[in-house]
PAMARRO-293022 format. One record per residue (C-alpha): x, y, z negated. Coordinates in nm, 4 decimals, padded with zeros to 6 digits. Layout:
<x X y Y z Z>
...
REM end
This chain:
<x 01.4701 y -00.9196 z -04.4762>
<x 01.6107 y -00.5634 z -04.3950>
<x 01.7990 y -00.7251 z -04.0931>
<x 01.4393 y -00.9082 z -03.9783>
<x 01.3028 y -00.5712 z -03.9965>
<x 01.5538 y -00.3937 z -03.7828>
<x 01.5886 y -00.6301 z -03.5324>
<x 01.1971 y -00.6112 z -03.4937>
<x 01.1954 y -00.2572 z -03.4665>
<x 01.4766 y -00.3171 z -03.2026>
<x 01.2543 y -00.5534 z -03.0192>
<x 00.9556 y -00.2733 z -03.0636>
<x 01.1442 y -00.0060 z -02.9320>
<x 01.2908 y -00.1755 z -02.6645>
<x 00.9132 y -00.2960 z -02.5185>
<x 00.8208 y 00.0702 z -02.5673>
<x 01.0689 y 00.2149 z -02.3659>
<x 01.0375 y -00.0766 z -02.0630>
<x 00.6386 y -00.0065 z -02.0606>
<x 00.7227 y 00.3986 z -02.0635>
<x 01.0241 y 00.3787 z -01.7809>
<x 00.7797 y 00.1059 z -01.5800>
<x 00.4704 y 00.2866 z -01.6280>
<x 00.5251 y 00.4275 z -01.2385>
<x 00.4756 y 00.0391 z -01.1441>
<x 00.1714 y 00.0048 z -01.0279>
<x 00.1191 y 00.0131 z -00.6837>
<x -00.0979 y -00.2564 z -00.5360>
<x -00.1468 y -00.4216 z -00.2108>
<x -00.3937 y -00.6521 z -00.0431>
<x -00.3308 y -00.8076 z 00.2568>
<x -00.5865 y -01.0521 z 00.4697>
<x -00.5708 y -01.2698 z 00.8122>
<x -00.7874 y -01.2340 z 01.0691>
<x -00.9636 y -01.5356 z 01.0091>
<x -01.0436 y -01.4297 z 00.6512>
<x -01.2210 y -01.0971 z 00.6864>
<x -01.5989 y -01.0593 z 00.8329>
<x -01.5392 y -00.8802 z 01.1580>
<x -01.2021 y -01.0724 z 01.2362>
<x -00.9737 y -00.7737 z 01.1709>
<x -00.6381 y -00.7912 z 00.9928>
<x -00.7198 y -00.5508 z 00.6860>
<x -00.4179 y -00.4117 z 00.4835>
<x -00.5281 y -00.2575 z 00.1803>
<x -00.3247 y -00.0171 z -00.0868>
<x -00.3008 y 00.1605 z -00.3932>
<x -00.0257 y 00.4325 z -00.4048>
<x 00.0733 y 00.5120 z -00.7673>
<x 00.2656 y 00.7884 z -00.8291>
<x 00.2783 y 01.0272 z -01.1781>
<x 00.4050 y 01.3856 z -01.2212>
<x 00.3063 y 01.6458 z -00.9655>
<x 00.2131 y 01.4797 z -00.6391>
<x 00.0840 y 01.6639 z -00.2792>
<x -00.1049 y 01.4178 z -00.0367>
<x -00.0493 y 01.5545 z 00.3063>
<x -00.1496 y 01.3426 z 00.6109>
<x -00.0342 y 01.4398 z 00.9173>
<x -00.0646 y 01.3074 z 01.2762>
<x 00.3006 y 01.3013 z 01.4609>
<x 00.3114 y 01.3094 z 01.8213>
<x 00.5599 y 01.1456 z 02.0159>
<x 00.9148 y 01.2987 z 02.0567>
<x 01.0046 y 01.4482 z 02.3905>
<x 01.1987 y 01.1571 z 02.5056>
<x 00.9085 y 00.8751 z 02.4121>
<x 01.1503 y 00.7181 z 02.1812>
<x 00.9678 y 00.7553 z 01.8493>
<x 00.6023 y 00.6327 z 01.8478>
<x 00.2877 y 00.8317 z 01.7397>
<x 00.1738 y 00.7814 z 01.4452>
<x -00.0228 y 00.9307 z 01.1246>
<x 00.1721 y 00.9624 z 00.8197>
<x 00.0538 y 00.9685 z 00.4706>
<x 00.3061 y 01.1818 z 00.3085>
<x 00.4056 y 01.2881 z -00.0549>
<x 00.6983 y 01.5368 z -00.0465>
<x 01.0051 y 01.4346 z -00.1768>
<x 00.8997 y 01.0526 z -00.2677>
<x 01.1483 y 00.8064 z -00.1016>
<x 00.8868 y 00.5351 z -00.1374>
<x 00.5453 y 00.6406 z -00.1589>
<x 00.4578 y 00.7072 z 00.2059>
<x 00.2097 y 00.5419 z 00.3848>
<x 00.1809 y 00.5002 z 00.7933>
<x 00.0183 y 00.3490 z 01.0871>
<x 00.1302 y 00.3981 z 01.4580>
<x 00.0340 y 00.4016 z 01.8130>
<x 00.0400 y 00.0296 z 01.8010>
<x -00.1642 y -00.0442 z 01.5116>
<x 00.1130 y -00.1337 z 01.3058>
<x 00.0660 y -00.0481 z 00.9392>
<x 00.2822 y -00.0109 z 00.6518>
<x 00.2769 y 00.0516 z 00.2542>
<x 00.4999 y -00.0932 z 00.0036>
<x 00.5243 y -00.2114 z -00.3640>
<x 00.8082 y -00.1612 z -00.6129>
<x 00.9616 y -00.4965 z -00.7384>
<x 01.2221 y -00.4636 z -00.9051>
<x 01.4970 y -00.7469 z -00.8733>
<x 01.7901 y -00.9262 z -01.0917>
<x 02.0402 y -00.8146 z -00.8428>
<x 02.3092 y -00.5950 z -01.0182>
<x 02.5834 y -00.5655 z -00.7110>
<x 02.5735 y -00.2892 z -00.4915>
<x 02.6446 y -00.3303 z -00.1509>
<x 02.5601 y -00.0745 z 00.0606>
<x 02.6993 y 00.0954 z 00.4128>
<x 02.6835 y 00.4574 z 00.4621>
<x 02.4624 y 00.4805 z 00.1237>
<x 02.2477 y 00.2186 z 00.2118>
<x 01.8631 y 00.2623 z 00.3253>
<x 01.5585 y 00.3529 z 00.1153>
<x 01.3507 y 00.5929 z 00.2788>
<x 01.4377 y 00.5106 z 00.6027>
<x 01.2909 y 00.1581 z 00.6405>
<x 00.9257 y 00.2723 z 00.6472>
<x 01.0111 y 00.5403 z 00.9009>
<x 01.1467 y 00.2615 z 01.1018>
<x 00.8536 y 00.0793 z 01.1060>
<x 00.6606 y 00.3746 z 01.2120>
<x 00.9031 y 00.5111 z 01.4351>
<x 01.0063 y 00.1955 z 01.6239>
<x 00.8053 y -00.1432 z 01.5454>
<x 00.5128 y -00.2719 z 01.7982>
<x 00.3976 y -00.5258 z 01.6032>
<x 00.4051 y -00.6608 z 01.2482>
<x 00.6237 y -00.9674 z 01.3396>
<x 00.8605 y -00.6622 z 01.5374>
<x 00.8515 y -00.4491 z 01.1664>
<x 00.9691 y -00.7319 z 00.9683>
<x 01.2767 y -00.8135 z 01.2184>
<x 01.3457 y -00.3818 z 01.1733>
<x 01.3290 y -00.4363 z 00.8217>
<x 01.5594 y -00.7303 z 00.7928>
<x 01.8311 y -00.5810 z 01.0189>
<x 01.8575 y -00.2284 z 00.8760>
<x 01.8909 y -00.4109 z 00.5621>
<x 02.1845 y -00.6535 z 00.6257>
<x 02.3618 y -00.3546 z 00.8374>
<x 02.3002 y -00.0828 z 00.5600>
<x 02.2084 y -00.2515 z 00.2311>
<x 01.9129 y -00.1683 z 00.0398>
<x 01.9681 y 00.0973 z -00.2233>
<x 01.6560 y 00.0234 z -00.4622>
<x 01.5948 y -00.2668 z -00.6879>
<x 01.3876 y -00.4001 z -00.4775>
<x 01.0768 y -00.4012 z -00.2765>
<x 00.8107 y -00.5415 z -00.0988>
<x 00.6832 y -00.3987 z 00.2293>
<x 00.3217 y -00.4797 z 00.3408>
<x 00.3106 y -00.4669 z 00.7381>
<x 00.0057 y -00.5518 z 00.9782>
<x -00.1382 y -00.5218 z 01.2936>
<x -00.4442 y -00.6494 z 01.4614>
<x -00.3069 y -00.9735 z 01.4859>
<x -00.1392 y -01.0760 z 01.1870>
<x 00.0001 y -00.9545 z 00.8738>
<x 00.3851 y -00.9896 z 00.7150>
<x 00.5262 y -00.9426 z 00.3786>
<x 00.8627 y -00.8097 z 00.3676>
<x 01.0930 y -00.8408 z -00.0016>
<x 01.4095 y -00.6648 z -00.0028>
<x 01.6597 y -00.7155 z -00.3043>
<x 01.9248 y -00.4813 z -00.3801>
<x 02.2140 y -00.4925 z -00.0928>
<x 02.1595 y -00.7006 z 00.1758>
<x 01.9181 y -00.9954 z 00.1259>
<x 01.5408 y -01.0058 z 00.2527>
<x 01.3228 y -01.2628 z 00.2857>
<x 00.9944 y -01.2070 z 00.4961>
<x 00.6777 y -01.4228 z 00.4907>
<x 00.3447 y -01.4469 z 00.7645>
<x 00.0112 y -01.4495 z 00.6053>
<x -00.2147 y -01.7020 z 00.7062>
<x -00.4745 y -01.6214 z 00.9122>
<x -00.7650 y -01.7614 z 00.6855>
<x -00.6182 y -01.6418 z 00.3591>
<x -00.5653 y -01.3072 z 00.1270>
<x -00.2873 y -01.1855 z -00.0224>
<x -00.2631 y -00.9570 z -00.3091>
<x 00.0914 y -00.7938 z -00.4359>
<x 00.1265 y -00.6341 z -00.7890>
<x 00.4723 y -00.5305 z -00.8537>
<x 00.6412 y -00.7893 z -00.8103>
<x 00.7783 y -01.0494 z -00.5297>
<x 00.5142 y -01.2971 z -00.4431>
<x 00.6514 y -01.5344 z -00.1859>
<x 00.7519 y -01.8825 z -00.3767>
<x 00.8708 y -02.1707 z -00.1624>
<x 01.0641 y -02.0944 z 00.1357>
<x 01.1406 y -02.2262 z 00.4834>
<x 01.3543 y -02.0469 z 00.7067>
<x 01.3489 y -02.3380 z 00.9945>
<x 00.9539 y -02.2256 z 01.0050>
<x 01.0347 y -01.9395 z 01.2273>
<x 00.6903 y -01.9029 z 01.2950>
<x 00.6221 y -01.8174 z 00.9385>
<x 00.9358 y -01.7272 z 00.7747>
<x 01.2528 y -01.4931 z 00.8477>
<x 01.5308 y -01.3891 z 00.6356>
<x 01.8651 y -01.3799 z 00.5223>
<x 01.9818 y -01.7806 z 00.5707>
<x 02.1959 y -01.7695 z 00.2014>
<x 01.8717 y -01.7023 z 00.0213>
<x 01.8480 y -01.9725 z -00.1791>
<x 02.2298 y -02.0498 z -00.2171>
<x 02.2914 y -01.7153 z -00.3194>
<x 02.0419 y -01.7576 z -00.5801>
<x 02.2225 y -02.0772 z -00.6795>
<x 02.5499 y -01.8718 z -00.7014>
<x 02.4128 y -01.5906 z -00.9298>
<x 02.2795 y -01.8653 z -01.1927>
<x 01.9163 y -01.7565 z -01.0933>
<x 01.8223 y -02.1287 z -00.9982>
<x 01.9107 y -02.4519 z -01.0905>
<x 01.7974 y -02.7137 z -00.8409>
<x 01.8759 y -02.9690 z -01.1167>
<x 01.6644 y -02.7939 z -01.3574>
<x 01.4249 y -02.5751 z -01.1763>
<x 01.2613 y -02.8042 z -00.9549>
<x 01.1437 y -02.6284 z -00.6091>
<x 01.2962 y -02.2918 z -00.5194>
<x 01.0710 y -02.0238 z -00.5701>
<x 01.1714 y -01.7256 z -00.4573>
<x 00.9601 y -01.4415 z -00.6442>
<x 01.0863 y -01.6550 z -00.9690>
<x 01.4523 y -01.6271 z -00.8845>
<x 01.4816 y -01.2748 z -00.7252>
<x 01.2271 y -01.1005 z -01.0067>
<x 01.3427 y -00.9163 z -01.2812>
<x 01.2033 y -01.1259 z -01.5514>
<x 01.0644 y -00.8015 z -01.7693>
<x 00.8639 y -00.7108 z -01.4258>
<x 00.7737 y -01.0746 z -01.3801>
<x 00.6529 y -01.1237 z -01.6945>
<x 00.4901 y -00.7688 z -01.7705>
<x 00.1064 y -00.8155 z -01.8550>
<x 00.0501 y -00.4980 z -01.5441>
<x 00.1338 y -00.7166 z -01.3093>
<x 00.0282 y -01.0360 z -01.3542>
<x -00.3119 y -00.9110 z -01.5124>
<x -00.3766 y -00.7352 z -01.1834>
<x -00.2715 y -01.0374 z -00.9790>
<x -00.4982 y -01.2207 z -01.2030>
<x -00.8026 y -00.9914 z -01.1063>
<x -00.7865 y -00.9783 z -00.7691>
<x -00.6913 y -01.3629 z -00.7049>
<x -01.0736 y -01.4142 z -00.9727>
<x -01.2677 y -01.1442 z -00.6923>
<x -01.1420 y -01.3237 z -00.4006>
<x -01.1849 y -01.7144 z -00.5158>
<x -01.4439 y -01.7042 z -00.7981>
<x -01.1826 y -01.8938 z -00.9512>
<x -00.9645 y -01.8140 z -01.2969>
<x -00.6275 y -01.8143 z -01.3099>
<x -00.3526 y -01.8430 z -01.6135>
<x -00.0821 y -01.5524 z -01.6953>
<x 00.1659 y -01.7814 z -01.5525>
<x 00.2922 y -01.6396 z -01.2267>
<x 00.4680 y -01.9335 z -01.1581>
<x 00.1462 y -02.0946 z -01.0951>
<x -00.0236 y -01.8312 z -00.8332>
<x -00.0445 y -01.9112 z -00.4848>
<x 00.1416 y -01.7141 z -00.1818>
<x -00.2161 y -01.6472 z -00.0488>
<x -00.5727 y -01.7593 z -00.1544>
<x -00.8132 y -01.8960 z 00.0736>
<x -01.1269 y -01.6439 z -00.0280>
<x -01.4784 y -01.7936 z -00.0983>
<x -01.6435 y -01.6062 z 00.1536>
<x -01.5555 y -01.3824 z 00.4359>
<x -01.4219 y -01.0357 z 00.2795>
<x -01.5209 y -00.6705 z 00.4271>
<x -01.3802 y -00.3178 z 00.3642>
<x -01.6472 y -00.3400 z 00.1056>
<x -01.4162 y -00.6144 z -00.0548>
<x -01.0957 y -00.4644 z -00.0406>
<x -01.2618 y -00.1149 z -00.2013>
<x -01.3462 y -00.3395 z -00.4866>
<x -01.0706 y -00.5091 z -00.5220>
<x -00.8991 y -00.1614 z -00.5581>
<x -01.0839 y -00.0120 z -00.7676>
<x -01.0854 y -00.2735 z -01.0313>
<x -01.0470 y -00.1850 z -01.3909>
<x -00.9986 y -00.5326 z -01.5195>
<x -01.3866 y -00.5962 z -01.5199>
<x -01.3493 y -00.9743 z -01.4163>
<x -01.0526 y -01.0636 z -01.6360>
<x -01.0614 y -01.1516 z -02.0413>
<x -00.7013 y -01.0758 z -02.0637>
<x -00.6670 y -00.6895 z -02.0609>
<x -00.3612 y -00.4742 z -02.0176>
<x -00.2638 y -00.2915 z -02.3439>
<x -00.4934 y -00.0039 z -02.4017>
<x -00.6556 y 00.2313 z -02.1867>
<x -00.4998 y 00.5748 z -02.0980>
<x -00.5876 y 00.9117 z -02.1693>
<x -00.9485 y 00.9955 z -02.1168>
<x -01.0597 y 00.6397 z -02.1953>
<x -00.9775 y 00.5283 z -01.8754>
<x -00.9238 y 00.1441 z -01.8281>
<x -00.5832 y 00.0399 z -01.6714>
<x -00.5369 y -00.2507 z -01.3906>
<x -00.5436 y -00.2124 z -01.0323>
<x -00.6892 y 00.1246 z -01.0466>
<x -00.5089 y 00.3189 z -01.2821>
<x -00.5163 y 00.7326 z -01.4107>
<x -00.2298 y 00.7824 z -01.1511>
<x -00.3319 y 00.6330 z -00.8372>
<x -00.2883 y 00.9483 z -00.5465>
<x -00.4373 y 00.7881 z -00.3020>
<x -00.6124 y 00.4937 z -00.1774>
<x -00.5493 y 00.3213 z 00.2309>
<x -00.7177 y 00.0334 z 00.3406>
<x -00.6157 y -00.0207 z 00.7267>
<x -00.8723 y -00.2095 z 00.9377>
<x -00.6753 y -00.3411 z 01.2459>
<x -00.9046 y -00.4924 z 01.5065>
<x -00.7994 y -00.6492 z 01.8384>
<x -01.1487 y -00.5912 z 02.0320>
<x -01.0906 y -00.2194 z 02.1078>
<x -00.8441 y 00.0249 z 02.2025>
<x -00.5779 y 00.0564 z 01.9754>
<x -00.6622 y 00.4208 z 01.9401>
<x -01.0240 y 00.3436 z 01.8106>
<x -00.9740 y -00.0171 z 01.6771>
<x -00.7166 y 00.0627 z 01.4353>
<x -00.8523 y 00.2686 z 01.1358>
<x -00.7228 y 00.4038 z 00.8089>
<x -00.9943 y 00.4649 z 00.5436>
<x -00.8573 y 00.6801 z 00.2822>
<x -00.8849 y 00.8564 z -00.0425>
<x -00.7355 y 01.1968 z -00.1904>
<x -00.7076 y 01.0606 z -00.5195>
<x -00.8093 y 00.7611 z -00.7227>
<x -01.0270 y 00.5271 z -00.5687>
<x -01.3101 y 00.4857 z -00.8728>
<x -01.3699 y 00.8470 z -00.7695>
<x -01.3539 y 00.9285 z -00.4595>
<x -01.5095 y 00.8096 z -00.1186>
<x -01.2927 y 00.6389 z 00.1490>
<x -01.3058 y 00.8334 z 00.4779>
<x -01.1919 y 00.7252 z 00.8182>
<x -00.8654 y 00.8225 z 00.9993>
<x -00.8550 y 00.6579 z 01.3872>
<x -00.5578 y 00.5597 z 01.5331>
<x -00.6045 y 00.8305 z 01.8384>
<x -00.6440 y 01.1220 z 01.6315>
<x -00.4080 y 01.4071 z 01.6989>
<x -00.4926 y 01.6767 z 01.4477>
<x -00.5590 y 01.6465 z 01.1087>
<x -00.8245 y 01.8568 z 00.9435>
<x -00.7703 y 02.1827 z 00.7872>
<x -00.5948 y 02.1789 z 00.4215>
<x -00.4172 y 01.8504 z 00.4584>
<x -00.1023 y 01.9801 z 00.6195>
<x 00.1334 y 02.2183 z 00.4317>
<x 00.3033 y 02.2898 z 00.7647>
<x 00.1876 y 02.3671 z 01.1208>
<x 00.4101 y 02.1014 z 01.2790>
<x 00.5196 y 01.7295 z 01.1586>
<x 00.8515 y 01.8196 z 01.2697>
<x 00.9000 y 02.0669 z 01.0151>
<x 00.7364 y 01.8135 z 00.7487>
<x 01.0088 y 01.5730 z 00.8429>
<x 01.3032 y 01.8036 z 00.8032>
<x 01.1915 y 01.9370 z 00.4829>
<x 01.0259 y 01.6122 z 00.3486>
<x 01.2878 y 01.5374 z 00.0701>
<x 01.4437 y 01.9030 z 00.0455>
<x 01.1003 y 02.1220 z -00.0256>
<x 00.9674 y 01.9150 z -00.2798>
<x 00.9708 y 02.1253 z -00.6204>
<x 00.6866 y 02.3730 z -00.7347>
<x 00.4609 y 02.2417 z -00.4728>
<x 00.1620 y 02.3765 z -00.6246>
<x 00.3166 y 02.7104 z -00.6785>
<x 00.4353 y 02.7494 z -00.3040>
<x 00.1696 y 02.6394 z -00.1245>
<x -00.1664 y 02.6873 z -00.3073>
<x -00.4249 y 02.6516 z -00.0405>
<x -00.3532 y 02.3218 z 00.0260>
<x -00.6798 y 02.0685 z -00.0154>
<x -00.4985 y 01.8162 z -00.2065>
<x -00.5232 y 02.0267 z -00.5446>
<x -00.8739 y 02.0516 z -00.5363>
<x -00.8928 y 01.6615 z -00.5498>
<x -00.6198 y 01.6408 z -00.8244>
<x -00.8140 y 01.9096 z -01.0050>
<x -01.1775 y 01.6913 z -00.9732>
<x -01.0109 y 01.4054 z -01.0939>
<x -00.7988 y 01.5589 z -01.4044>
<x -01.1794 y 01.6441 z -01.4497>
<x -01.2853 y 01.3135 z -01.4688>
<x -01.0229 y 01.2203 z -01.6930>
<x -01.0899 y 01.4462 z -01.9637>
<x -01.4001 y 01.2331 z -02.0124>
<x -01.3899 y 00.9580 z -01.8053>
<x -01.6599 y 00.7342 z -01.9671>
<x -01.8786 y 01.0394 z -01.9250>
<x -01.8186 y 01.1601 z -01.6372>
<x -01.7504 y 00.8938 z -01.3762>
<x -02.1032 y 00.7517 z -01.3414>
<x -02.2672 y 01.0616 z -01.2089>
<x -01.9418 y 01.1231 z -01.0040>
<x -02.0086 y 00.7567 z -00.8235>
<x -02.3491 y 00.8512 z -00.7896>
<x -02.2851 y 01.1269 z -00.5430>
<x -02.0391 y 00.9325 z -00.3700>
<x -02.1888 y 00.6088 z -00.2972>
<x -02.4888 y 00.7059 z -00.0684>
<x -02.2064 y 00.9111 z 00.1494>
<x -02.0013 y 00.5752 z 00.1414>
<x -02.2886 y 00.3770 z 00.2503>
<x -02.3199 y 00.6408 z 00.5746>
<x -01.9754 y 00.6037 z 00.6488>
<x -01.9918 y 00.2530 z 00.6963>
<x -02.3151 y 00.2474 z 00.8791>
<x -02.1923 y 00.5117 z 01.1184>
<x -01.8899 y 00.3503 z 01.2260>
<x -02.0798 y 00.1169 z 01.4273>
<x -02.3064 y 00.4049 z 01.6102>
<x -01.9749 y 00.6430 z 01.6665>
<x -01.7536 y 00.3697 z 01.8418>
<x -02.0466 y 00.3223 z 02.0705>
<x -02.0498 y 00.6421 z 02.1618>
<x -01.6931 y 00.6502 z 02.2592>
<x -01.6855 y 00.3566 z 02.5172>
<x -01.7322 y 00.6124 z 02.7758>
<x -01.3721 y 00.6991 z 02.7093>
<x -01.2133 y 00.3932 z 02.7932>
<x -01.2374 y 00.0949 z 03.0720>
<x -01.3369 y -00.2379 z 02.9214>
<x -01.1915 y -00.4770 z 03.1196>
<x -00.8085 y -00.3161 z 03.0467>
<x -00.8788 y -00.1297 z 02.7675>
<x -00.7137 y 00.1781 z 02.9031>
<x -00.8356 y 00.5301 z 02.7572>
<x -00.9201 y 00.7009 z 03.0782>
<x -01.0243 y 01.0483 z 02.9362>
<x -00.7464 y 01.0731 z 02.6188>
<x -00.8209 y 01.4536 z 02.5642>
<x -01.1900 y 01.3909 z 02.5299>
<x -01.1294 y 01.0672 z 02.2861>
<x -00.9164 y 01.2626 z 02.1085>
<x -01.1075 y 01.5736 z 02.0341>
<x -01.3889 y 01.3100 z 01.9088>
<x -01.1709 y 01.1212 z 01.6823>
<x -01.0712 y 01.4263 z 01.5620>
<x -01.3783 y 01.5897 z 01.4795>
<x -01.5077 y 01.2830 z 01.3483>
<x -01.3031 y 01.2741 z 01.0569>
<x -01.2914 y 01.6307 z 01.0190>
<x -01.6974 y 01.6681 z 00.9856>
<x -01.6476 y 01.3978 z 00.7453>
<x -01.4788 y 01.5681 z 00.5163>
<x -01.7123 y 01.8669 z 00.5845>
<x -01.9874 y 01.7239 z 00.4952>
<x -01.8205 y 01.5447 z 00.1887>
<x -01.7044 y 01.8735 z 00.0313>
<x -02.0623 y 01.9899 z 00.0704>
<x -02.2247 y 01.6881 z -00.1038>
<x -01.9557 y 01.7332 z -00.3983>
<x -02.0045 y 02.1113 z -00.4115>
<x -01.6972 y 02.2647 z -00.2909>
REM end
């Protein structure tokens, strides 16, 4: 009896330790093909979740003097290697979700890569497919030093998910135009067909290597599923992953899914065309539409699901092909948890962030000090707007059930105003570009208009919430 009790204690302790150490693995992504959306845009939506002191900065990074690197918008969290999101001048967006793998062998050159992956996409990619190719190439050349991750990349025509594994293995799959893919913190690519080069790319030994390691046995396992073979079992069967996955798929399809991720499709066909508002609904989910709940609420009564109490920003990239990319590629972003904040648009053609969003006067200095200057951020940069958003969110968390309704009532009318004003604003920009060639003929005036639009939106928002 004592032996059984001790064994139970060890199992419970191990489960508790796993829950604690994996608590930061809450990021979530949604990727919709252009045939699945109401306006024909490709939409990439993402919640970035990180604990500890996090400071949101958003930089507009110009091309360098040699014209080698792309111009891009950089959503930066100082000191973080896997948290930043980007939108570059070609309308290529990238974000990612941690996906722990089974791989325990280290195979690196020059220390491998981690943070460099997404910066490479921002600086060099000219399409989503090109981004997937770049990621695969750098992983093969230098090796990935994290356990595993899925990079989600999109442009105005298509979206790809790129799963990387510790070392030099990787796999990418294109999301069909008429479908929507949802991604928690485990690999979601299932069946693999590298001969279908229009929809797949990756390591040629992706299946045989799994067989060699004993992760896949065709005689007993049936068809090969990358997600099952390569995912770390603890994360693949973790309720915080499959419940969030269920919630998003349920919302998109109206169907109910089991708790067995083996049965989940790579992507679903939604039961209607989806819009930016649908993405917001998914990213703010607290599990209201699933019977299975994630174990327990956290401090302040905040329910845990896709939206968590450590969601530090939520971004939705609306990527449209029928406008110049400066206008057609838009990042809707929150400055804290999306259930308590408004999504405000940042246009690809912007060249300046609103006041308070940059701790340094230049993006070059931010790039140089991203990893080296990352401690005591609040103490060292007290005037950043990030802390006002952090304090607002912490105030809500003190009594979530008692305060969230009032916060959302303030936010909702302004969010609707931004939705309705988008078309009118973009129509006013027609004088800055040629409708036949899509060439921007008055770039300086367009940049000023875009910069002012986002800056004015924040000023109005600050007035609404009493800042």
